N, C-alpha and C positions, 0 to 999 in steps of 0.2 A: 504494500499499500504506499503511495507516495506521501512524503511528509505533508503535514497540515500547512497550506500555504499561508495561513495567517498567524502561525505560531511564533515567528521571529521578526524582529523589527527590521525595516529597510536599512541597509548599511549607509553609513555617513562617510563623507569624504575624509581622507587621512589629514592629520594636522599639517597645516602649511599648504595643502592643496586646494584648489578650487573645487567647489561642489559641482557634481556633473550637471551638464546643461539638461534642461527639461526637453524631451522630444515633443514637438508640436504635432498633434493629431487633429485633423479637421473631420467633422461628422456631417456628411451629406445623407440625403435620402433619395428623393425623386428628382429627375431632371426632365422638365416638361414645360410647355407654355402654361402659365398660371391662369386659372379661372377662379375657382373658389379654393381656399387652402386654410381651413380653420385650425389645422395643427402646425402650420408653418414648415411643412416638410418638402415643399417644392422650390427648386431653383430653376429659372429659365436657362435654356442653352446659351442665350447671349450673355447672361450674368455670369454663368460658369466659365465661359470663354474669357471674360474679362478678369475673373478671379485667377484662373490659371496663368493668364499673361502676367498679372501682377506678381505672382510668385516667381515666374521665370525671369522677369526684369530685375529681380532682387537676388538673382543667383541661387534660387531655391528650386528644388525639383520634388514634385510629389511622387511618392511611391506607396506600395502596399506596406502594411505594418510588419510583416514578417521580414522583408528586406530591411526596413528601417531598423528593426532590432538587431538583425545580423550585422549590419554595418557598424552600428554603434558598439556592439560587443567586440568588433575588431578594431575599435578605435578610429573609425571613420564615420561618415554620415552626418557631419555637422551642418550640412547645407541641405539635408533631406527632410521633407515634411510628410507625415503619414496622411494619406487620403483613404477615407472610409465611406462606403455607401451602404446604409442599413436597409434591411427589409427585402432587398432583392427585387426592386421593382423592373418590369419588362423594359421600361425605357432606359435603363442603364445601357443596353446593347445599342439601340438606336441614337441616343442622344449623348450619353456620357462618354462612351468608348471612343468615338471619333475625336471628340475634343481632347480627351486625355492623350491619344496617340498623337494629335496634331502638336501638342505642347511637350511631347517626350516624356509623359508621365505615365505611371501606372497607379493601380489603386487595390484595395481590398473591398470586395463586395460581400456582405453577409446576407446569406440566403436561408430560406426556410423549406427543407426538403419535405416536410409534411403538408405543404400548401403549393407544390409546384403547379404553375399554370392557374393558380387560384387568384384571390384578391385580398385586399386589406381589410378584411372583416372586423378586425380589432379597432378600427377607427369608426366609431358610430356615426359621427358627423359627416363622413366621407371627405372628399369624393372617393368613389370606387376607382381603384388602380390596379391593373393586372400585374401579376408577378412573373418572374422568370420561369420558363419551362425548362425541362431537361435540356433541350437544344439550345436555349438561350445561355444556360450555365456553361455548357461546352464551348459556346461561342466565346464567352467571356475568358475562358481558359485560353482558348486559341489566340485571343487578342493579347495574351500576356498579363492578364489580371489575375490576382490572388483570390480564391474562394475560401470564405470563412463561414461558420455556422452562426445562425441567429436563434438556434434552437429548432424544434420541429415546427411549432404552431404559433410562435409569438405570444406566449403567455408569461406572466410574472412568475419567476422561479422561486422567489423566497417563501411562497405560501403553499408550495406542492409537496407531496410525499416523496419519499426516497426513490420508489420505483419510477415515478413519473419524471423525477429530476434525472435519472439515469437515461430514460428515453430521450429526454430533451437535450442532453449533453452527448453522452456516448453514442446513443442511437442515431442522432442527426449527423454525428461525424462519420459514423460507419456508412450511412446511406450516401453521403456526399462523396466519399473516397471511393465507393463502388461506382458512382455516376461519372465522376471525373477521371478515375484512375490515377490520382494523385493524392499525396497527403494533405490534409486539411489542418493547418497549423494553428488557426485562431478562432475564438469564440467571441460572440458579442451579446451581452446581457439585454434581453427584450426590456424596453422602458428604462434601461440603465440601472435597474435595481439589482444589488448584489449584497450579500452578507457572508459571514465566514463559512457557513456550510455550503453555500452555493459556489463560491470560490474553490472550496476543496473539491467539490464534485467535478468541476471544470478541469481541474489539474489531473484528477484521477482518471478522467476521460481520455487523457493523452494529449491535450492541447498544450502548445507551448507558450500561449499568451491569451489574454482576454481583454476586451474593450468594455469600459463603463463610460460614465459622463463626468460627475464629480464624486469620486468615491471616498474622499476625505481620508480617515485613518487607514482605509484599506488599499490606499494607492500603491501600486506595484505592478509587477508583470502580469498578474491575473486580476488587475482592476486598473487598467490604464486610462487616464483622464483624457477627455476629448472636448473640443469646443464646437458648439453648433454653428453651422454656416448656412444662411438663408439668403433670400433674394435681396434683403436689405442691406446685405453686407457689401458695401462699396470699398474702394481702395483704402479710403481713410479708416473705416471701421475694421478692416482686416489688419491694418497697421496698429490700431489701438489694442486689438485682440492679441496680436503678437507680443506687443509690449507688456500686457498684463498677464500673459500666460505664466511666466516665471513667479510672479508674486502670488498667483492663486493657487498653485499647485506644487507639491513637494517633488523633489527629484525622483525619478524613476530608475530602479536598480536595473542591472543587466538581465538578460533573459534567463539565466539560471537562478536568479534570486527570488525570494518570495515577497508577496505583498506585505505591508506592515501589520502589526497586530491591531486588533479592534473588531468591533461587531457593527461597524456603521452600514446603514442601508440608505442607498441614494434615494432621492426624492423623485416623484413622478412629475414630469413636465411635459408640455406639449412638444418641446424640442427634443425629447428623449424617446421618441416613438420608434 
């Protein structure tokens, strides 16, 4: 049984050495022309194009989270930014991938193998958005994108039983690896909610990292903090978010380290869907 990922504090920098830089992870969802968007999960293609251009003009490059962590573990990656797309919307292939490739970027898309080709029924106010099919997920892999798991069905994990938690974590990973023929390195907590038990289950399921939103004391490799990016995020807002990121979040240890101790559970927000 793997060690409890919340049993040890995150390492601090050695005396006289600077604290490790915080990796900047951006959280997207759907890329489409906006109509109604009550949960703020949609970014228009034009806005995403401008946001990626903003990154590249500053010498930054967006990559999947797995690549970002590998590069940082090797002492590189200072100019890399993690790009994540939650929920696995079908528009990722038609809208996001062409823009990512145009700007020389990659990303991690977190998908739901229990809802392949389905829709976002967890959003009661809509609008209804189709999710990636098996063909779409394979197309994302073929375009150089990383596939991660968002669980089976997009349910909050902190309130379910042990067997259901295994299905959502271990079961979803197994299905995605069968579908893609490749390892699935990362997990993303639906709604951003995580506690010690859920983080432990994700590590036990064989993932190398997991993404949250604002995990507080649990911040670490199995609760990576991210910042929501939406349609309103102009160049100025991105600049401010980048400046504030080190102030709001603690340093994240290397991929082999564990999240910090604590039982913090992230809050539910519209941006964390």
